[in-house]
Steps between C-alpha positions, in 0.01 A plus 500: 500500500819294494632181338383283791141620454515363143582155635880495477678473834866599460575418864374146445745471213786603726389244758485226233859567399608496865333163562630333185867595549582197715369268227682677219826486695493119484539512123810718475797389290850646498429664164218717636607864532323737735198426713122505481332825406697624202337599174654195333661177608874472436672170429871458423590288196850431626440122517377498141846607383619144557271373223622470142181636345242597764138513390230671708171314539172642627160373600183675612169368629233533766303270725172536312162417648654263752507817708123469542562197724743697710234769547236248614739310728665821622840338446752721323845364589536244218375670182828690481680169454272432203586837349873439525474139385314585182782737401817325618392159367483652153849644542630164623348329194761671286779392734514832680578597857244750636680811623230733626125547523260795524135481600192713439202501735187698412229518766176676579620590848845470651482283810868498607486163676341334196752657262780376725354148490493509121860621483607231748392245239682686225813500715465128569478432128810709445687311772400168343624612158806696610367825355532831682183703553646838403185706461130517442191716508183505707229705331190592697220544247165574670201470272694274264537196728265402784648594837572140601650387167832542322696385198855369508752476217874520456799432283835329529832557329758225470818420315657207317818451302392459138678164474288370790160610367232232473363536148386159375734526202672168577183295553491169320282192476566275797548778754304442820247727668523543875208656685535684831194484721286804564356590839148510357313743279775765532374834357314419180143416413341654806222667305379148423575380853275773634219391266524139616536543875296714738733779607334565835705488820299196614580309180870588499538398864331162444730200553504223237644156568603460136709816528630442852435869570242771445405609152642846563833360620530286188417786265700773672820298530770713334665427168815292523821688423732288284811719486706285738371179346623594154827627642553167679457311173749721317762503775457123528637465150178449304436717196142626479430515128156659524267612774134594532321669789146358503284804563187635329421284199615184674692236306356575159617860484818493708681180403522597129676822602808297602519310170678569174345417164502132405461350846195413708455437871318186611381502860345206685217617724536197729872556563447708814230551765250779426416691822143437618399866470499462120275194511263682731502805274435295187219298659313788662540721194427223249810617312629311198840338556662685210383832642656407834838436332457818295428714809686353798841354580332174610775436754808585293633852540813473288607270216866443414647328196830320559709238326368149565824406674449784750132448579535288814775726633283808444218341698733415788648851505153650514393268781814593695396864465163416658286481185295210372605410147388243245598379156183592313578457129738548215582700189428347160529618145180658372299816472581750772248456781404272785311171520352386831450124507 
């Protein structure tokens, strides 16, 4: 008896690493030391020396049950973008620049081509965010995961000069909220999505006029990465006073996280177009509107608070970066929290 007879194929692992190298190479930064295959990833902090008071930031997350759609559709080259996005967007929320990323893939059986597809998405997310993919792990776990399924998670490390951190400390009544559009459902609430919609291949490949695409295409579209968008606002001369990544918990849980005591966010629901996938989800699932806003991003993936005098400029800077942006509300005095009106 050998390891392969127990269900773990070491040779397949070697082949996976060989296939993914070309994708990982796309993400390299000058600070990366060494190549792929070491016991740890090495990253020089030489550039950080230029900062007055560098602060390391970190974020970790996974793709969640959105992966179930990838299994049914047999499409594995975009979920890696989701994994990176969920981590680097959190780092960017604090004003940070993502430096590097590591991923973790656990699978029932190592199919090298599939693993390489997954990593190609991770690499694409790293390219979009400027983070180097300096390491990772693929764990073949027969008997723990079904042979055709896997889980994907990762973490990002970034840096910011303490004076440039986005903390919400300077928020005041009259500041304006700018929303940056999402690409759809992103990577949250898919346990409910899978209860509402039939997850068969036939259902996911069905085209809907109201969506302008198939249901599967709408749901599997990767999470938007906002690193460059936030950077464009800052380098354009606009101070971001507070920032919220709208993930699990929707508006009601995430917007208050950007606020200090004594101020409240007021957001107008009719200030931006809600993507049709959310209307379809709400109607077919008979979901209460408040639950929708407490579960999903409802079309806004990131909320920024800026001085009223900078609001229009922030929107224009975001549009120039290729994002859709809207003035969606304001900050008022009151109990810390959010009001949707």
